N, C-alpha and C positions, 0 to 999 in steps of 0.2 A: 390442624382442622380450622375451618373458618365458617362464619355465617355472616351474611350481608343483608342490610335492610335495603329493600328496593322500593322506591317511592314513585308514584306516577310522575311522568315527565311534566305534567302540568303544575306540579307542586314546586318546581325548581326556583321560583322567585323568592321562596321563603329561605332567606339566607341570613347569615350573621356577618355582615361586611366588616364590622369592627374587629372581629376575631382575626381575619386575614392580616389586618394592619399590625396587630400585636405579634403575630407569628413572624412577619417580615422583620420587625424590630428585634425580636429575640434572636433570629437566625443571622443577623448581620454581624454579630460579635464573634470573633474567632481568635485562636491563639497564634502566637508568632511562629512556633514550631509547626511541623506537619500535623494537620488535623486528622488524627487516626480514628476519630469517632466516625467520620464520614466514610463509611466502608462501601459505599455503593455509587455506581455511575449511572445517572439518569439518561433516558432516551424516550422521546415521545413520537407518536404517529398521529397524523391528522388526515382530514379528507384529501389533502393534496398528495398524501402518500398512498391513497387507495382505500382508506377507511370509509365505509358508507356514510357515516355521520360522526361529528365530533362529540356528540352527546352519547356516551357509552354507559350502560347500566349493569352489564353482566359479563363475566369471563369464566371459562372452564377449559382446562386442558384434558383432553381425552387420552385414553390409554395408548393410542397410537402415536402421541406426541404433538398433534395439532392443537393450536389454541383457537377456541371459538369465542367470538365476540358478539354480544347482543347490543344493538344500537337503536336509536330512535326510529330509524328507517329500515331496520331489518337485521339479518344475520350474516356474518362473514367468518370465513375460515382463514387462519393466518399461519404461515410456515416460518415466520421470523423475517421474511423478506417481502412476500406478496400476500395481498388480501384477495380472497375469492368470495364474492357476495352470492347469497342464495335467497330465493324468495320462499318464505315460510309463512308470511303474514296473510291476513285476509283483508277484504274490503273494509271491515270494521276496525281492524288494528294491525299495524305493521311493527309497532314498537315492541322490542324484546326486553323484558325486565329481569329475567333470571334464566340460568342455564344449569343443568347438572347431567352427569352421566350415570345411567343405571348400572347395576351389577352385571346385567346381560349385554352391556356395550351399547345400549340404546341411548340416544341423545334426547333429552327432554328440554322443551323450549316453552317458557312462560311468556304469553302475549299480554300486553297491558290490560286490555278490556275484552279479550275474547278467549279465555281459557288457556289450555296448554296444547302443545303438539308433541308427538313422539315419533322419532325417526328410528326405524329398526329394520335391518335386513332389506333395505331398498324400499320400504313402505312408510309413508307419512300418514299418521292417524291423529285426528283432532278430537279433543275432549272439551266439553263445556258443561254448563249446568244441566242441560238436557241429557247429557251422558251419565249423570250421577255425580259430577264434580260439585263441591260445596258452593261455588259461585264462579262467575265469569271474570271477576276482578281479582286476578292472581297477583300476589305480592312476593312470594318466595318459594323455593324448591329445596328439597333435601333428599339425597339418595341414601338409604339405610343399608347396613351390611347384610340384612336378611333379604335384600332384593326389592323391598317395598320403596315407593316414592311418596314422600310427604309433601303436600301442596298447601301453602298458606294463602287463603283468600280473604276478601273483605267480610265474608259471611261465615267464616269457620275454617277448621283444619281438616283437610281430606287426606286419606291414605289410599294409595293405589297398590293393590297386590292381587296376583292371580287373576288379572283382568277385571277386577271389580273395585269400586270406590266405597269407602266408608268415611263419613264425615262426623267430626267431633265439634260440638257447638257449646254454647253457654249452658244448655241443658245437661251436658256431660261434665260440667265443672270448669269449662274454659272461662277465664275471667272476663275476656272481651272477645267478640266475634272477629274483629279485624286482626289477623295474624301477620305480623311484620317480619318475623325472623324464626328460623328453625335450624337446629343443629343436633348432631348425635355425638354422645361421648364415647369413651373407649369401652364402656361396659354395655353399650347398646341402648342406653337411656336416651329418650328424645326430649329435647328442651325446646319450648315454644315461647316466643316473645310476642306479646300483644300490647294493646294500648292500655291494659290494666295490670301490667306486671308480667312475670314469666312463670311458666309451669313446667313440671317434670312429668313425663309419661313413662310408665312401665307396663309392658304387656298391653299396650293400647289404651290404658286407663290413666287418668290424671291422678297423681299421688300427692302432689304438693304444689302450692302457688305462693309466690313471693312478691311483695309490693313495697311501697314506701314505708309501710308499717314494720316491714322486716329490715329496713335499713337502706332500701334503694333510694338513690337521689331523685328518681322520677319513675312513674308507672309506665311512661311511654318507652317501650323497649324497641330500639331500632336495629340492633344486631347482637348476635351471640357467638361465642367461640369457645369450644372445649379445649382446655389446655392439656399439655402432656403430663402434668403433675397431678391430674385428677381434679383440677379446678375449672371453673367456668368464668369466662370474662363476659361482662354484660355492658353493652353500649346503650346509653339512654339519651333522652333529649336534654338531660342536665348533667351529663358527665359519665365517667367510667367507674364500674364497680367490679369487685371480685367475689365470687361465690366459692367457698371451700369448706369442707367438713360440715355441710348443712347450714352454714352461716354466711351472711353477707359481710364481707370485710370492707369497711368504708375506705376510700382512697382520697387523699387530699389532692385533687386534680391540679391545683395551682402549684402545690409543693413539688410535684413530680414534673412540672413543666408543661402540663397539658392545658394550653390556653383556650382551646375550643371545646365546649361542653356538648355540642351536638354531634354525638359519635354515630357515624353511619356505617362503618365497616371495621371488622376485626379479623386478624389472622395471626396465629403463632407459627413461626417458621421452624425448620429443623434445628436451628441453633438456639431455639428458645426465646428469640426476640419476639416481642409482641408488636405487631404493626397495627396502628390505629388510624383509621380514616375518618376525617371530619369534613364538615361543609366548608371549613376554612383552612384545610391543610392536611398533610400526612405526617404522622409521628412514628418514631420507633422507640419502644421501651426496651432497653438492653436485656439480654438473655439471663438465664439462671445464674451464671457465674458472676456477671456484673451486678445483678440484684443482690447476690449474697454478700458482696463486699460492702454494700451500703445499706442493705435492708430493702425488703420488697417495697416498702412505702417511700424509700428515700432515693431510689434510682431515678435519674432524670431522663425525661423523654428527649429524644433528639429530633429536631425539626428537619425533615427531608425536603429539599428543594428540587424543582424540576430542571430540565436542561437549560432553561432560560434564567435560572437563578431566582425564581419566584416560587411562592407556595402553590401547592396543587389546589385545584378548584373543585369542590363538591365531590369528594372521593366516595364512590358508591360500592366498589368491590375491590378486594385484595386477594391475590392468589399467588402461591409459591409453586413454580414449575419443578420438573424432575431434576433440573440442573442447579437449583438454588437461586434462580432469578425471581425477583418479586415483581408481579404485574398488578397495576392498579388502573382504574378507569374512573371517569367522571365526566364533568362538563368539558374538560380540556383534552378529550381524546383517550387514546390508549397509551399507557406509560410502562416502561420497564426499568427496574433498578437492578443492575448486575453487580456482583461482588467486585469491589475495587481492589485490584492487586497492587497498584502503585499509588504512592503519595508523592508530593513534590515539596521541596524546600528551596525557594528562590527568593528573589528580591521582594516579592510581595509578602513573603513570610518573615522577612527580616535579614536575609543575606545582604552583604554590602553590594554585590553584583551578581547577576545571574550566571555568568560564565565560570562555573566551578571546573577546575582542571584536575584536582586530586583530593583524596579524602582518606582519613584514617581515624582510628579510635585509640585513645591512650589508656593507660592502666586504671585511671580513675573513672573511666566510662564516658569521658568527654569526647565528643566528636569534633574533629578539626577538618576544615575545608579550605583549600587554597584556591583563589580565583585570579585570573589574569586581568589586571586593572582593578581588582576589587579587594586586594589585600588578603588577610587571614581571618577566618571566622571560627568561633568556638561555640558548640551547642552542648549544654549540660542542664539537665532537669527542666527541659522545655524553654530555656533562656538562651538567647543568642548574644554573643559579644563579638565585636569586630575590632581588628587591629590594622591600622593603616599607617600612613606617613607620620601622623601625629603621635603615634605610640612607639616610635623608635625604628620603624622600618625606613630604609633609604629608597625603596621602590615598592609599588603595589602590584608590579608585574610578577606575580609568584607562580611557581610551577610545582615542584615536587615537595613532599613532606614525609617525615618519618619520625617515630618516637625512639628515644634513646633508652637504654636500660636504667639510667638514673632518673627517668621521668621527664627529662627535658625534651623539647621538640626541635627537630632540624627542619629548616625550610630552605629550599633552593629557588633562586630567582631567575628571570629571563635576562638575556643579553649580558650586561656587565653588572647585574644587581648583586651578585655574590651569594654567599652562604650565610644563613642566620641560625643561631641557637637561641631558643626561647627558654629561659630558665629563671625561676623565682620571679616571674613577672617582668623580666627585662630581656632585651634582644642584644646579642653579641654578633657582630658582623665580621666575616672573613672575606677578603677580596684578593685582587691580584697582588696587592702589596704584601700579602701574607703567603704568596706562592700559589694561590688558586688560579686555575685557568680562567681567563676572563670571557667565558661563554655561558650559554644557557645550561642550567642544571635540570636534567630530565628525570633522574631517579636517585634515591638515597636509600642505603641499607646499612644498618649496623650489625656486624656479625657477632657470634657468641663470645669472641675475645675482646669485644669493645672497639674493634677497628671500624671506622666509618668509611664506607665505599660510596663514591659519588659518580654517577653517570652523567656525562655532559655531551654536548653535540659534537665534541672533538676528542674527548679522552675518557678513560676510566681513571679516577683519582682516588688514592688512598690517603685518608687523614688519620695520622697516628702520632701520638706524643707531640701534638702541636705542629707537625710537619706535613706538607702535602707532597705526594709522589704521584706522578702521572704515568699511565700506561697507554700506548697507542698501537697502531698496527705494526709499527717497527719493533715493538716488544712482543708481537705474536697475537695481538687482539684481532678478532675476526673482522671487525668493521670499525669505521671511524666514529660514528655516532652511537652512544650507549643509551638504550631506551628502557631497559628493564633489568632488575637485579634480584637475585634470590639465593638464599643460603639453604642447601638441602639438609637432610637428616644426618649426613655424614660430615657436614661442615664444609663441603665444596661450595664455591661461589660460582653461580651461573650468571652469565652476562649476555643479555639479548642486545644485539647490535644491528646496524644497518647492513652488515655484510655476512651475518650468520650468528650462530650460537657458540659462545666460548665457555669453557669450564676452567676455572683457575684453581689449581691444586699444586701444592709444593712449589710455589713461585713459577709455575709453568702453565701456559695456556694450551688447552686442547680444543680445537675448533671443529664445528660441525656445520656443513652447508648442504646445499641441494645434492652435492656429490655423495653425501653420506646418508641421504634419504629424506632430508627436510623438504617440505613442499615449497618453501619460500625462504630466501635468505634474510629478508627484512623482518626482524622480530620486534613485536610490540609489547607482549605481556608474558609472564611466567607464573606457574602455580604448581606446587607439589601437594598431592593428596595423601591420605592416611596410608594408602597402599604403596607409597613411595614412587608413584607414577609422576613423571614430570610432564606437565601440560604446557604447550607453547602456542601462544597466539601470534599470528603473522599478519602482515599488511595486506596480502592478497592471496595467501595460500591456505586459508582456513585454520583449523585447529590441528595441532600435531601432538602425539603422545610419544614420549621416550621411555621405553621399558625394556630391560634386558639388553641394552646396547643397540636397540633398533627403533626406528621411527615409524609411526603409523599416522597417516594424514586423513582428515575428514573435512570435506569441502561441500560447496553447494551441489556438486554433482551427486553426492551421497545423501543429500537432504538438508544440510545446514542452511540456515537463513541467510548467512553472509560469509564471505571469505575473509572478512576484515574483523580482527578480534582485538579490542582495546584492553579488555579486562576479563579475567576468569575467576569466578567465585563458585564455591560449592556450598549448597545449603544442607540442612540437616536430613534431607530426604534422598540424597544421592544425585541431585541434579547439578549440572554445571551451567552456570549463568554467564553469558557473555554480552559485551556491549559492542556497538559499531555505529557508524554514521546513520544507519537506517533505523536504529532502535536497540532493543534488548531481546535476546533469544536464549533458550535453554534446551538442553538435551539431558537425558538420563544416562548415567554411565552404564547401566545394565543394557540399555538399547545399543550403546556402542559395542559392548561385548557381544551381543546377539548379532549385530551386523558383521563383526569380525568373524564370528563362527558360521556365517552364511545362513543364519536362521531367519533373518529378515532382509529384504532387498533394498530398503530405504530407511534412513534414520528418522524416526519421529522427532520433529523439532517444532517447538512453539515459539512464536515471535510476539512481541508486545510493543505497543505504541500509544498514541493518544486515546484510542478507544478503551484502553486498560487503565487510564488515569494519569499517564505521563503528560506533564505540561508541554514538553517538547520531545520530539523523536530523536534528534541528533545528540548522540553521546560523544564524549571527547576522549582522546587518547594521546594528547601531546605530552603528558607527564604521568608518572606513577606515584602512588597507586591510583589508577583510574576507577577502582572499585574497592569496596571494603565490606566485610561481613562483621557486623557489630555483635556484641555478646548476647543480645536478645534474639539473634537469628535473622534480623533484618539485613537486607543487602542494599548498599548505597553505591550509586553510580554517578560519576561526573557527567554533567549534561549541560547543553547550551542554555538551558533554562534554570540552572542551579544544580540541585541534587535530585535524582530520581530514586525513590525509596521503595523497594519491593518487600512484601511480607510473604515469604514462601509458605508460612503456616496457614494462610488463607486457602481454603479448599478450592482447588481449581476444577475445571470441568473434566471429570473422569468418566462421564457417560458416553458410551459409543452412540452415535446418532442413528436413530431408525431411518432406513432408506425407503422411499416410496416412489413408485412409478405412477405419476398422476394422470398422464394421458398419452395416448398413441394416436398419431395422425398419419394416415396413409393417403397419398395423393391429394393432400389438402383437406381431407375429410376426417373428422374425429371418429375414433373407434372406441367402442365399449361404453363411454359416457358422453352425454350430450351437454351442450352449453347451458349453464344455469340450472342443471339438475342437481339436486342435493344428494351427495354421496353418503354412504354409510361411513362412520368414523373409521379411518384406515382405508380409504377409498379403493383405489384400483389395484395396487400391488405393493405389498410390503415384503419383508424378508421371506415370508412364508406363504403369502397370499396366493399368487397366481403361478407359482413355480411348477405346479402339477397340471396346469391347464394349457391348452393350445388354442390360439385365436386363428380362425380360418379367414383369410382375406381374399376378396375377389380380385380378378386380374386387373392390373393397373400399370402405372408408369414406373413403379419400383421406387417411389419416393416415400421415405419413412422419417418420421420425427418421433423421438421418445422424450417426453417431458417428465422430469424427475425432481425430487427434492430430498433434503436431509432435515430431519426434525430436531435439530439442535438450535435452540432459540437464543442462546447466550450471545452469540455474534454470528448470525446466520450468513452475513456477507463474507465471513472468513471460512465457511465450510467449503471443502474441496471435493472433487469427484473424479472417478475413473470409470470408464465404461468399455464394454466390448460386445460386438455382435459376432457370434460364432460364424465361421465360414467366410467372414469379411475382414475382420480385424485379426491380425496375427498375434497381437499383444494388447494389453490394456492401453486405452487412450487417455492421457492425462487431460481432463477438461478444465482444470483450474476451478474457478467458481461458477462456470457456465452450467446452466441447468437444463440444457436441451442438447440432444445428439441428432445430427442430420445425416441421412444417407440418401444417395440417389443411384438410379440404375441398378437396383437390386433385382436379380433374376428370380424366377420361380424356385420354390423349395422351402425347406423348413429351417428356421433360424431361431437362435436363442439369444436374447438381449440381457445383459447383466450390468448392474451399476453398483459401485462401492462409494462410500463417502467417509470423510473424516470431519471432526469438529474443529473448533477454533484453536485447539492446542495440539492438533496433528494426530489425534487418536482415531484410528480407522476402524470402521465396522467391517469385519471380514466376511460377514454373512450378507452376500449381495442380494439386492432385489432383482428378480429375474422374471422373464416372461418368454414364452415360446410362440412363434408365429409361423403359419404356413401360408405362403403366397401361391395362389393358384395361377397356372399359366394361361396366356392368351392362346387362341387356336394356332397362331403361327409359332408359338413356342413349344408345341407338342412334338412328339417324336416323329409322327407321320408327316407333319408339315416340314420339319427340318430335313427329313429324308428326301422329300420332293425337292426342297431347296438345294440340297447337295447336288442332285442330278443337274439342276438348272445351272448351278455354279460351274460344274465341270464343263458344260457347253460353252460357257463364256470365257474360259481360261485362255483359249487360243487368241481370241481378239484382244483380251487384256494384255497378253504377252507382247503382242505387236505394239500396243500403245506404250507399254513399259520400255520397249526397246527404243522407240522414237523419243520418249522422254529422256532416256539416258543419253541419247545422242545429242539432244538439245542441251542437256546439262553439261556434257563434255565440251561442246562448242562454247558455251558461256564461260566455262572454266578456263578454256584456252584464251578467250578474249580477255578475261580478267588477268591471266598471267602475262599476256602481252602488254596490257596497260601497266601492270606492275613493273615489267622490265623497262618500259619507256620512262616511268617515274624514276626508277633507279638510275637510268642513264642520264636523265636531267639533273638529278642530284649530284652525280659524279662529275658532270660537266660544270655545274656551278662551283663545286669544290675545287675543281682543277682551274677554272678560269679566275675565280675570285681569290681563294686561299692560296692556290699554287703560285700565281703571279706575285702575290704579296710576300709569300715565303721566299721566293727567288730574290726579290728586291732586298728583303731583310738579310739574306745570306750574303749577297754582294756587298751591301753596306757594312755588314759585320767584318768581312774580309778587308774592305778598305780601311775601316777603323783600326783593325789590327796592324795593317801595313803602315798607317800614318799615325801611329800612337805617339810618335815624337812631337806631332803638331796638335796641341790640345784643341785649337780652334776647329781644325778639320774633324777631329774626333767628335767634338760637340755637335757639329753640323750633321755628321752621319747618325749620331744617336738620336737627334731630333727627328730625322727622317724615319729611323727605325721605329720610334714611338708612334709617329703618325701612321706608318704602315700597320703597326700592331693594332692601333685603334680601328683602322679600317677592317682588319681581319676579324676583330671581335664583332664589329657591326655586321660583317658578312656572315659570320657564323651564326649570330643571333637571327639574321634574316633566313638562313637555311633551316635552322631549327623551327622557326615560326612557320615556314612554308610547308614543312613535312608533317607538322603536328596535326592529327585529326581533330583535336579539341578546338582548333581555330578555324575550322571549315565553315564559318558563318559570315554573313554580310556585316553584322555589327562588329565581329572580331576584326575584319579587314578595316572597317572604318576607324576603330580604335588604334590599330597599328599605323595606319596612314597619318592619323592625328598626332600620335607620339613621334613618328619619324619626321613629319614636317616641322613640328615645334623644335625638335633637336637639330634639324638640318639648317634652319635659318637662325639658330641661336648664335649670338656674337657676330652677326652680319648686319649690313645696313638695310636688309629687306625685312619689312614687317610681314607677318603671316596671319591671315584671318581664316578661320575654319567655320563652316556653316553646315550643320546637320540637324535633323530632327532629334527631339529629346529621347524618343523611343524608336530606334530603328528596328524594323522587323527582322527576326532571327532566321532569315533565309539561309539555307545550306548552299555553300559554294564549293565545288570540287577544288582540290588543292591546286590543280594546274590553272584553273580560272583565277583563283585568289592570287596565286603567285604572279601570273601574267599581268593582272591589273596593277599589282603593286610595282612591278618593274616599269610599266608604262608611266605610272605616276612619278616614280623615282627619276626616270629620264626627263620628264617634263620639268620637275623641280630643279634638276641640275642645269637644264637649259636656261631657266629664268635667272639663276644665280650667275651663270657664266656669260650669257649673251644678251639678256634682255635689258640690262642696266635699269632694272625696276626698283622702285621704293616700296612696293607692296605686292604680295601674292595672295590670291584668294582661292580657297579650295572649298567646293560645295559638294556634298554627297547626299543623294536621295534615292528612294526606292519607290517604284510604281508597281501595279499589279503584274506587269509582264516584263519590266526591265529594271535594271539598276543603272544609275547615272552618276558620273563623276565629272565635274566642271572645274578646270584649272585656268585661272586668268591672272594677268599681271598688268601693271600700268607702265610698262617699259617702252622701249623705242619701237617695238612692233615690226612687222614685215608683211609682205604680200605672199600668202601661201602659194600662189600660182607661180611665183618667181623662183621657188626653190627647186633646183634640178639635181644638183650633186653637192659634193662637199660633206664635211663632217655633219653639218646640221641636216643636210638632205638625207644622209645615211641614217642619222638618228631618227628622223621622222618616218623614214621608210621602215625601219625596224619596229617602230611603235605601231604603224599601220598593220604590219604583218602579224604582230602579236594579237592585236584586236581582232583581225580577220580570222585568226586561228580559233578564237573563242566565239566566232559567229557574231561578232559585235561590229560597231561602227565608230570611227574616229573622225570628227569634224574639226577643222581649224579655221577660226575666224580672226582677222586682224588686218590692220593697215599700218603703214609706216607712221610712227609718232603717236599711235593710238593704242598701243598695247596688243596683247595676243590672248586668245581664248581657245582652249582645247575642250571639246565636249566628247566624252567617252560614254557610250551606251552598250550594254551587254544584255541580251535577252535572257529571261528566265524560262527554261524549258525542262519538263520532266522532273527529274530528281533535283535539279538545280533550284527549283522553286519550293522544295519541301521545307517546312518549318523545322528548325533544328530539334526542338524538344519532342517533335512527333516521332 
């Protein structure tokens, strides 16, 4: 229960700035070990998040699950993700100073200077002094169990019941007319805080009043809170007081760590923690159990900081929601403190390095963590001790750790670091000189006989009686690398390897792989539970269970968060906790059994990351144990930011989320509610609201939108949804976190829309929110119009059939043309292979026979071999050219340019001819058919060959460019040149004639410019037409 003092917004300048400074100084001190006192994760919302104003004075959660927020500029409804503002103010006042929900579900809204408003069953009613209210300046509201509403004003206390007001003033014994705070205790007594102390009302009459004379630190009462133990917490302008057994028990505010004495808000949560809001910060006085250990007056207040690490500013209200989240408000917006499930132990808290790779607890209760490049860390009684190279270690690249039965600790290092035994404060090292394999040690396990088993990246090693013995795949081990070791209840040794799972018994390995039912051969972790089930974590096959000689696999397809499992731990509540690169997740073994029995279709799985308190999401699995359950029940996981520590005993969100259909939009028009209209709490449709109603919709385009939400506020962004529209969806549609369903082209008829939701830990509400709609038809969708249309359709069938026949004929003709083009392309490829490769192979065959025949003459053989090598290189180049020519991925202008560039550079390499290439930085990606691309390349190839053989040139220049309608290739040299008109026949004439024929076949043009002694220039242009000009990525 809580009560809050609500002051006029105009009073906000009256602050205690020095108090905030003291709070910051006090909160800056922290322990080296994980700070388990800080059990909450803060989050804030401001105007940029949709909040109407950052100055917030009131909060209430109504029974439907919505959070209502009163701000300086009006009222807003919040579903954990989105704010919906509503106009409830008047011209005189828009500021909302308090909110409460009546026993009948009505929402009461206190306006700063203009009375109150009541929203009930779709109707907004305003009350002010003229209506019987004690005054227009309202300060506080309280909804009593008997259905009455108590209203504190500046001129008295009013009670609204059965439609009438009754006001209690100074004449009736009220010490002062200005009422700042009201609350109701468990016995139905009403407590009223004024500027002259606080009073108790029984049966509508004041029975007692308490002031400074009774022991109060101040008569100015700012807030009241009825505790769960029958006590009353009193917040005053000069500190906190406790009223119990008819007496005020003074509290030494400084002694309990309460640095701010201007107490503006109080709330006692379900755990018994007292939340204290002040103008300079937010405090938490630990619950009953914590207070009992030190005494009620000795328990220290914990300073809570906001998400920016600073104190809260002018806390005006504190509310606990149904899921155990604490909501506060003040000058700095709306704030939520959700229970923190994880703490972190990293470099900031005292670890030598953040990258912890393995963790275990010894028999003394000390926790050991090995880190790669950070040495060894020991945590005991809140103190951290580090061991590095200066303490006897030869390397700080540590991996696996394990405790021995004699209390010593075994540590395995990476690379050639060796094996260490830490005993009596000293390290003993074993290395390759002692017979140990000189590789990384990934896992260590001492069995019940005292044998030490060592898993390395290449062997399974047994250390016994000072001797090392290695086992490998040659000895029957399933895989080379050993990553996990476990001894079961029967004394069998289970070995998780990179190639499967091995069981070592009676000096023999029995291997299990995917052939035996495993989902994955790469094993990362092993765990045996109290029921003797063997749980196997894999690298990509999820979680496996081995029971009764059979394997059962659970993967992301069945609901798991990840198929990668680095560590498997079981808490005291039957949950299996697992780590992976993406964070930590858990499933309940009972849910796995229900899934096996077919009772549920998907395994509920909760995942955790930074929003749950983890410093880093990425967990590590390079060595074992990658996770450990300590004797106090906490779970420790190796993490890239150190150690992630989970407390499974912290109550998680077990509330199924209420599901609400907030709006229906048909053809872009809102149905049922209008924009800006204030809905009744639980507005449009909840699990039971509109399921019995049918909405009748006018004829339209068949476009429907269903806007829905789930009222789980702990992590609203992690709520997930499934929906279904009967007659449209054959099964549930997994919407993820999306909160709207879209449908188009929905025909006339009756439809039922249903939506389900789950909270942040995967708990589904099986009672769907639903609504039935009837879409009326257009006149052309009626039976008589469709009958007429059928007759008209039959009349057009004959004409349509003719068109279809013609279309089929054209399609067949196009197909034949395409087949003909394909045959031509195949013929061209065959010709190229025959001409280029066939001739080269023939030469190589002849030369090989000559070499065989002349093997007695080494010089001749050497000459033949050189020719064979040359022809082989030519074949490789020809084959590369053929592959390039037929590959569709190269049918672009810029691909041709790149190929010509590479060919030219290679062609002139190791010759006396320099080659210069000119082309734009970004050539357009025009599409060129393969025959055009290949033809252009052959022309360029012939031209470059002529330059090298005949031109006697010292330089060749190649320029490529593209214009809107043509592509152009210019090849020039500075050789001896010739007169193009003088060429009639001969090899050069035939070559030029072939080049012209190729260009002409592509509907292009080849021009030759040159004079004897002045070099030669070839200008090739090919037009871009139709599909040739198409941009490749289009």
